[in-house]
ZALUM-180897 format. One line per 3 residues: number of its first residue (from 1); their letters; for each residue x, y, z of C-alpha. Coordinates in steps of 0.2 Angstrom, whole numbers. Layout:
BEGIN
NUM = a = X/Y/Z  ...
END
This chain:
BEGIN
1 = xxx = -261/-476/-555  -277/-487/-557  -284/-491/-539
4 = xxx = -286/-509/-533  -304/-516/-533  -307/-519/-515
7 = xxx = -298/-519/-498  -296/-535/-487  -308/-543/-499
10 = xxx = -323/-534/-492  -320/-516/-489  -323/-504/-504
13 = xxx = -307/-495/-509  -315/-478/-507  -320/-481/-489
16 = xxx = -302/-485/-485  -296/-470/-494  -308/-457/-486
19 = xxx = -307/-465/-469  -288/-464/-469  -289/-446/-476
22 = xxx = -301/-441/-462  -290/-448/-449  -274/-441/-455
25 = xxx = -281/-424/-459  -290/-424/-442  -273/-427/-433
28 = xxx = -264/-414/-444  -277/-401/-440  -276/-404/-421
31 = xxx = -257/-403/-422  -258/-387/-432  -270/-379/-421
34 = xxx = -261/-384/-405  -244/-381/-411  -247/-365/-422
37 = xxx = -264/-357/-424  -268/-355/-405  -251/-349/-401
40 = xxx = -251/-336/-416  -267/-329/-410  -259/-324/-393
43 = xxx = -251/-310/-403  -258/-292/-403  -272/-289/-415
46 = xxx = -267/-280/-431  -279/-273/-444  -273/-281/-460
49 = xxx = -289/-284/-468  -291/-268/-479  -288/-269/-497
52 = xxx = -293/-288/-498  -293/-288/-517  -275/-280/-518
55 = xxx = -269/-293/-505  -276/-307/-515  -269/-302/-531
58 = xxx = -253/-299/-522  -250/-317/-517  -252/-324/-535
61 = xxx = -235/-319/-541  -225/-325/-526  -235/-340/-523
64 = xxx = -239/-347/-541  -226/-337/-550  -213/-341/-537
67 = xxx = -206/-323/-541  -197/-321/-524  -189/-338/-526
70 = xxx = -183/-335/-544  -176/-317/-540  -160/-325/-534
73 = xxx = -159/-337/-549  -143/-337/-558  -135/-351/-569
76 = xxx = -118/-346/-563  -121/-344/-544  -138/-352/-539
79 = xxx = -150/-363/-548  -159/-367/-532  -173/-355/-537
82 = xxx = -177/-364/-553  -176/-381/-545  -189/-374/-532
85 = xxx = -200/-368/-545  -200/-385/-554  -203/-394/-538
88 = xxx = -218/-382/-533  -227/-385/-550  -222/-403/-550
91 = xxx = -230/-404/-533  -246/-396/-540  -246/-408/-554
94 = xxx = -245/-423/-543  -258/-415/-531  -270/-415/-546
97 = xxx = -266/-433/-550  -271/-438/-532  -288/-429/-534
100 = xxx = -291/-438/-550  -283/-455/-548  -285/-458/-530
103 = xxx = -300/-449/-523  -309/-449/-539  -305/-466/-546
106 = xxx = -307/-475/-530  -326/-471/-531  -327/-474/-549
109 = xxx = -314/-481/-560  -320/-470/-575  -319/-454/-565
112 = xxx = -303/-448/-572  -308/-454/-590  -324/-444/-589
115 = xxx = -314/-428/-584  -299/-431/-595  -304/-444/-608
118 = xxx = -295/-460/-610  -281/-452/-621  -280/-438/-608
121 = xxx = -277/-450/-594  -263/-459/-604  -255/-442/-608
124 = xxx = -256/-436/-590  -250/-452/-583  -235/-452/-595
127 = xxx = -231/-434/-590  -231/-439/-572  -219/-453/-576
130 = xxx = -207/-442/-584  -209/-429/-570  -205/-443/-557
133 = xxx = -189/-446/-565  -184/-428/-566  -189/-426/-548
136 = xxx = -177/-440/-543  -163/-431/-553  -167/-415/-544
139 = xxx = -167/-423/-527  -150/-431/-530  -144/-413/-535
142 = xxx = -152/-406/-519  -144/-419/-508  -127/-415/-515
145 = xxx = -129/-397/-514  -136/-397/-496  -124/-409/-488
148 = xxx = -109/-410/-500  -105/-394/-509  -115/-383/-497
151 = xxx = -117/-364/-501  -115/-352/-487  -134/-350/-484
154 = xxx = -136/-368/-481  -122/-370/-469  -131/-362/-454
157 = xxx = -136/-374/-440  -155/-372/-443  -152/-376/-462
160 = xxx = -143/-392/-458  -157/-400/-448  -165/-416/-454
163 = xxx = -182/-408/-459  -176/-407/-477  -169/-425/-477
166 = xxx = -186/-431/-471  -196/-422/-485  -183/-427/-498
169 = xxx = -185/-445/-492  -204/-444/-493  -203/-437/-511
172 = xxx = -191/-450/-516  -203/-464/-510  -218/-456/-519
175 = xxx = -208/-455/-536  -202/-473/-535  -220/-479/-530
178 = xxx = -227/-469/-544  -217/-479/-557  -217/-496/-548
181 = xxx = -235/-496/-545  -239/-493/-563  -226/-506/-568
184 = xxx = -234/-520/-557  -251/-515/-564  -244/-518/-581
187 = xxx = -235/-534/-576  -251/-540/-568  -260/-539/-585
190 = xxx = -269/-523/-581  -277/-514/-595  -284/-496/-599
193 = xxx = -275/-479/-601  -265/-481/-584  -257/-497/-592
196 = xxx = -250/-485/-606  -240/-474/-595  -224/-471/-603
199 = xxx = -211/-477/-591  -222/-488/-580  -227/-498/-596
202 = xxx = -208/-500/-601  -204/-506/-583  -219/-517/-582
205 = xxx = -215/-525/-599  -197/-528/-593  -205/-537/-578
208 = xxx = -215/-548/-590  -200/-552/-600  -191/-558/-584
211 = xxx = -206/-570/-580  -211/-560/-565  -227/-569/-558
214 = xxx = -243/-561/-562  -251/-565/-545  -236/-557/-536
217 = xxx = -237/-542/-548  -255/-540/-543  -251/-541/-525
220 = xxx = -237/-529/-527  -248/-516/-536  -260/-516/-522
223 = xxx = -247/-514/-509  -238/-501/-519  -255/-491/-521
226 = xxx = -259/-491/-503  -241/-487/-498  -243/-472/-510
229 = xxx = -259/-466/-502  -251/-468/-484  -235/-458/-489
232 = xxx = -246/-444/-497  -257/-443/-481  -242/-443/-470
235 = xxx = -236/-427/-478  -251/-419/-469  -244/-423/-452
238 = xxx = -225/-420/-457  -229/-402/-462  -236/-395/-446
241 = xxx = -222/-404/-436  -208/-397/-447  -201/-381/-455
244 = xxx = -213/-386/-469  -227/-377/-461  -221/-363/-473
247 = xxx = -231/-372/-486  -247/-367/-477  -240/-351/-469
250 = xxx = -232/-343/-484  -248/-339/-494  -256/-333/-478
253 = xxx = -241/-322/-474  -241/-314/-491  -259/-310/-490
256 = xxx = -257/-301/-473  -241/-293/-479  -238/-274/-476
259 = xxx = -244/-264/-490  -233/-249/-485  -217/-245/-495
262 = xxx = -203/-256/-489  -193/-249/-475  -209/-241/-467
265 = xxx = -211/-244/-449  -227/-245/-439  -232/-230/-429
268 = xxx = -240/-236/-412  -252/-225/-402  -241/-222/-387
271 = xxx = -255/-216/-377  -265/-233/-379  -251/-246/-379
274 = xxx = -249/-257/-363  -231/-259/-366  -218/-250/-377
277 = xxx = -211/-261/-391  -211/-280/-389  -202/-292/-379
280 = xxx = -215/-304/-372  -225/-315/-384  -241/-305/-382
283 = xxx = -232/-289/-386  -229/-295/-404  -243/-294/-417
286 = xxx = -250/-311/-423  -243/-307/-440  -225/-306/-432
289 = xxx = -228/-323/-424  -235/-330/-440  -218/-325/-448
292 = xxx = -210/-339/-439  -222/-352/-445  -220/-345/-463
295 = xxx = -201/-346/-462  -194/-359/-474  -177/-359/-465
298 = xxx = -168/-357/-481  -155/-346/-475  -157/-333/-489
301 = xxx = -160/-318/-477  -145/-322/-466  -134/-325/-481
304 = xxx = -137/-307/-488  -137/-298/-471  -122/-286/-470
307 = xxx = -121/-288/-452  -120/-307/-453  -109/-307/-468
310 = xxx = -96/-296/-459  -96/-308/-444  -108/-301/-432
313 = xxx = -120/-311/-421  -136/-306/-430  -144/-319/-441
316 = xxx = -162/-313/-447  -167/-331/-449  -162/-335/-431
319 = xxx = -172/-320/-425  -188/-327/-433  -185/-345/-429
322 = xxx = -180/-342/-411  -196/-331/-409  -206/-346/-415
325 = xxx = -197/-357/-403  -200/-346/-389  -218/-345/-393
328 = xxx = -219/-364/-393  -210/-365/-377  -220/-352/-367
331 = xxx = -236/-350/-377  -245/-365/-369  -241/-359/-351
334 = xxx = -249/-342/-356  -264/-350/-363  -266/-360/-346
337 = xxx = -264/-344/-336  -247/-350/-327  -235/-341/-338
340 = xxx = -216/-346/-337  -211/-332/-349  -205/-321/-334
343 = xxx = -191/-334/-330  -188/-337/-349  -186/-320/-357
346 = xxx = -185/-319/-376  -170/-308/-374  -157/-314/-370
349 = xxx = -162/-332/-368  -167/-335/-386  -160/-320/-395
352 = xxx = -144/-311/-389  -146/-293/-386  -131/-289/-397
355 = xxx = -140/-297/-412  -154/-284/-410  -141/-270/-410
358 = xxx = -132/-277/-425  -146/-274/-437  -143/-260/-450
361 = xxx = -162/-260/-455  -156/-260/-473  -170/-272/-478
364 = xxx = -159/-285/-488  -167/-299/-477  -185/-293/-481
367 = xxx = -181/-291/-500  -173/-308/-501  -186/-318/-491
370 = xxx = -196/-330/-502  -210/-331/-490  -214/-313/-485
373 = xxx = -206/-313/-468  -204/-295/-461  -188/-296/-450
376 = xxx = -184/-278/-448  -201/-273/-440  -199/-286/-427
379 = xxx = -181/-281/-423  -186/-263/-421  -200/-268/-410
382 = xxx = -188/-277/-398  -177/-261/-399  -191/-250/-394
385 = xxx = -194/-261/-378  -176/-262/-373  -174/-243/-375
388 = xxx = -191/-237/-368  -195/-250/-355  -178/-255/-349
391 = xxx = -166/-241/-354  -154/-253/-362  -145/-247/-377
394 = xxx = -126/-246/-382  -118/-231/-374  -114/-222/-391
397 = xxx = -132/-224/-396  -138/-217/-379  -127/-202/-382
400 = xxx = -135/-199/-399  -152/-200/-391  -147/-187/-378
403 = xxx = -140/-175/-391  -156/-177/-401  -167/-173/-386
406 = xxx = -156/-158/-380  -150/-151/-396  -162/-157/-409
409 = xxx = -148/-167/-419  -138/-182/-415  -120/-175/-418
412 = xxx = -112/-171/-401  -98/-159/-402  -101/-151/-418
415 = xxx = -97/-132/-418  -108/-128/-434  -125/-120/-435
418 = xxx = -139/-125/-447  -135/-110/-458  -116/-110/-459
421 = xxx = -116/-121/-475  -125/-107/-484  -114/-93/-480
424 = xxx = -112/-81/-495  -124/-92/-505  -139/-81/-506
427 = xxx = -150/-95/-501  -167/-88/-494  -175/-95/-479
430 = xxx = -194/-99/-479  -197/-82/-470  -188/-73/-483
433 = xxx = -197/-82/-497  -213/-89/-491  -220/-92/-508
436 = xxx = -206/-104/-513  -212/-119/-523  -200/-131/-514
439 = xxx = -193/-132/-497  -175/-139/-498  -172/-150/-483
442 = xxx = -154/-151/-479  -154/-163/-464  -142/-164/-449
445 = xxx = -127/-172/-456  -126/-160/-472  -128/-144/-461
448 = xxx = -118/-149/-446  -104/-159/-453  -90/-150/-462
451 = xxx = -89/-162/-476  -107/-161/-478  -107/-142/-481
454 = xxx = -99/-145/-499  -113/-157/-503  -127/-145/-497
457 = xxx = -119/-130/-506  -118/-140/-523  -136/-145/-522
460 = xxx = -141/-127/-518  -130/-121/-533  -138/-134/-545
463 = xxx = -156/-128/-540  -151/-110/-542  -143/-114/-559
466 = xxx = -160/-122/-564  -170/-107/-558  -179/-118/-545
469 = xxx = -189/-107/-533  -184/-114/-516  -181/-110/-498
472 = xxx = -174/-118/-483  -180/-118/-465  -162/-112/-459
475 = xxx = -162/-112/-440  -179/-118/-439  -174/-135/-446
478 = xxx = -172/-149/-433  -170/-167/-435  -184/-177/-443
481 = xxx = -183/-190/-428  -177/-204/-440  -162/-208/-430
484 = xxx = -172/-209/-414  -184/-221/-422  -172/-233/-429
487 = xxx = -162/-233/-412  -179/-238/-404  -184/-222/-395
490 = xxx = -201/-221/-403  -207/-208/-390  -193/-196/-395
493 = xxx = -196/-199/-413  -215/-195/-412  -211/-179/-403
496 = xxx = -198/-173/-415  -208/-178/-430  -224/-169/-424
499 = xxx = -213/-154/-420  -207/-154/-438  -224/-157/-445
502 = xxx = -231/-142/-436  -217/-131/-442  -219/-137/-460
505 = xxx = -238/-134/-459  -236/-117/-451  -226/-111/-466
508 = xxx = -238/-120/-478  -225/-131/-485  -232/-144/-498
511 = xxx = -217/-149/-508  -200/-154/-501  -183/-159/-509
514 = xxx = -172/-169/-497  -154/-172/-498  -153/-187/-486
517 = xxx = -162/-203/-491  -166/-206/-472  -175/-189/-471
520 = xxx = -184/-193/-488  -190/-210/-482  -196/-205/-465
523 = xxx = -205/-189/-472  -212/-197/-487  -218/-214/-480
526 = xxx = -219/-212/-461  -225/-194/-458  -242/-198/-465
529 = xxx = -245/-209/-450  -244/-193/-440  -255/-183/-452
532 = xxx = -239/-175/-460  -244/-177/-479  -231/-168/-490
535 = xxx = -225/-171/-508  -207/-177/-504  -194/-180/-517
538 = xxx = -176/-185/-516  -164/-173/-525  -158/-187/-537
541 = xxx = -175/-189/-544  -178/-171/-545  -161/-167/-553
544 = xxx = -165/-181/-566  -181/-172/-570  -172/-156/-572
547 = xxx = -160/-163/-584  -173/-173/-594  -184/-157/-596
550 = xxx = -169/-147/-601  -169/-135/-586  -151/-141/-583
553 = xxx = -137/-146/-595  -121/-156/-592  -108/-149/-603
556 = xxx = -91/-150/-593  -82/-166/-595  -77/-177/-580
559 = xxx = -66/-190/-586  -67/-202/-572  -72/-220/-569
562 = xxx = -86/-219/-556  -95/-233/-547  -112/-228/-540
565 = xxx = -117/-235/-522  -135/-238/-519  -141/-231/-503
568 = xxx = -152/-243/-494  -166/-231/-490  -165/-224/-508
571 = xxx = -164/-240/-517  -170/-255/-509  -183/-246/-498
574 = xxx = -189/-234/-511  -185/-242/-527  -175/-227/-534
577 = xxx = -161/-235/-544  -162/-228/-562  -163/-209/-558
580 = xxx = -146/-207/-550  -138/-218/-564  -147/-207/-577
583 = xxx = -139/-191/-569  -122/-199/-568  -123/-205/-586
586 = xxx = -128/-188/-592  -111/-181/-587  -99/-180/-602
589 = xxx = -84/-191/-600  -90/-200/-585  -89/-219/-586
592 = xxx = -101/-228/-574  -95/-245/-567  -106/-256/-557
595 = xxx = -101/-265/-541  -104/-283/-540  -118/-280/-526
598 = xxx = -129/-266/-533  -147/-261/-535  -159/-273/-526
601 = xxx = -143/-283/-521  -134/-268/-514  -123/-269/-499
604 = xxx = -126/-257/-484  -113/-244/-481  -114/-249/-463
607 = xxx = -122/-233/-456  -141/-239/-457  -151/-243/-442
610 = xxx = -143/-229/-431  -125/-237/-434  -119/-220/-439
613 = xxx = -118/-219/-419  -116/-237/-414  -99/-245/-413
616 = xxx = -95/-261/-422  -87/-273/-409  -86/-289/-419
619 = xxx = -81/-295/-436  -75/-284/-450  -82/-266/-451
622 = xxx = -96/-266/-463  -90/-250/-472  -73/-258/-475
625 = xxx = -82/-273/-484  -92/-261/-495  -76/-251/-498
628 = xxx = -67/-267/-504  -82/-270/-515  -79/-253/-523
631 = xxx = -60/-255/-525  -63/-272/-534  -71/-261/-548
634 = xxx = -55/-252/-552  -65/-236/-552  -57/-219/-547
637 = xxx = -72/-212/-538  -87/-219/-528  -102/-208/-530
640 = xxx = -116/-209/-517  -133/-200/-514  -133/-200/-495
643 = xxx = -122/-191/-482  -120/-206/-471  -114/-216/-485
646 = xxx = -102/-202/-489  -95/-203/-471  -93/-222/-472
649 = xxx = -84/-222/-488  -73/-208/-483  -67/-218/-468
652 = xxx = -67/-234/-478  -55/-227/-491  -44/-219/-478
655 = xxx = -42/-237/-471  -43/-248/-486  -36/-239/-501
658 = xxx = -17/-242/-501  -15/-230/-516  -23/-216/-507
661 = xxx = -30/-210/-524  -48/-215/-524  -61/-203/-517
664 = xxx = -79/-203/-512  -91/-189/-518  -109/-186/-517
667 = xxx = -117/-187/-534  -123/-169/-533  -105/-163/-532
670 = xxx = -102/-171/-549  -117/-163/-556  -112/-146/-549
673 = xxx = -95/-148/-558  -103/-152/-574  -119/-143/-577
676 = xxx = -124/-125/-582  -140/-116/-584  -149/-118/-601
679 = xxx = -144/-100/-605  -126/-102/-601  -123/-116/-615
END
């Protein structure tokens, strides 16, 4: 777009452009500071400045590659990711054109030609014309998709607000003005590379053929050019006033993302904190408050949330958005020293307490979020406050915490000891085999639940068959503290974790094989926060290595159709997907069938986040939904690698399988049935 020569016959165009820019950007900066920055800074300090190079490199793919947006792309189910990728790069193309054709050419008409050459300007302008037409087509599809054929993720109240309509209207105006301004320039007898823009030239020549007055065309070109400038600059004010703050917040959010393994919770110093957990604005970290401003309100997190999908109150999007709304409501009063927050608590005024307890901590929301929001940590921090400051927790959850504190495990009423599973197994304890290469960590469920005994015995037999030098703690083993942590009792967790770490160090344990993914996750990723540094491996990965190295051979056929369920804390939280499938595939005769929701898109069994002990009081039981997804495969058996998942499927199949022929097993039980030691071939 070639700029006009002068404004109001006496003001140089560049003066008008830069004056308007200063005004609009000044207003936008004031709005952004008042409505966002100063409120975000009310949060607790959080040291997220280490590894700056890693952080910077880490934002390139999700921001410029739009990888988080494209991970949901599918020609069959959702092309929105591809459309967003196109719009993002189209936006960058137009942004470059504004730098060249508005801010540069308004000072000197030859600025863009000096940078690109005359031919380059012509090509770039033609490219923008085509891009404008494609944009208009994409916008038409977006309108139809959002307000006509609406997918579930866009059906929430927050996703139906008019923010999106305003932005789409602004983009539509810009695209139309791009072409019309060029057309009027051509119709006004304009010359140079801008007059050769592909579509603008065609429309302009059509206006000439229709005898459109040249003087009117010149006037319309000038009006269109200035309208274009005003619409562009208006974006700077619309962004901080709408959900589109994510355009600014998302890159910052990605930079300050957690560098820990997904699913790893923070470990506060309980001796120094002023309050346990978070409920008031100043209890949250500034990063958690930033999440609300980075949120694109796209609905993706709530759409994949098993709790929301099964009809519970929880919506991760609303957790983040309502925290932002609460911050905007009470933040200014905190700044002025006359806080109104006491009479307007976050829970339950903005966030129902039920929603906090609905969370399965499965991480599906965090994985799906295209702007790096970390919902689970915020939810757990609220749980910590409810439990440790207010003693508010569902009754069944409280019973589990009492059992953990009094008995060292969460299973009230069990009649088993920690060593009953190994009766007649010739499994040594660490006292009997202090030089063991590995400590086998059984966990509470597999040692204290009768169904779990079979799994523990299978794993021990497989390790013995492969001549692995291992031992167990036996009666010295106690809960890792993970259930207490996920249920919000951080104090109890740290006590139990420190006790376990001391026991392990006292026996000079360095390598641990775990049966339970939850034990694996907490010991591998969270114990280091308490100086508990051990080499921890889940059995599925260890057994895969045994088979690969020839230390274990699968020869006995198991002619079954088996579907493997990804445990959230093994798969999505620790990226272990291939190893258990490798193990299953090594078994002769076994036919592996995938569920529709698998791997990164896996659906929680319903036991995560302490829900092995929390009752589901609304909607459909999550484990029943997952069981139905398994039944859809037509497989005979569902294989898991987690004792909680096994419990959930056992109950689900008893309720949902009308044939009563399907069964749930732990993967290691199949391995036990099929494998032999190398010298037994």
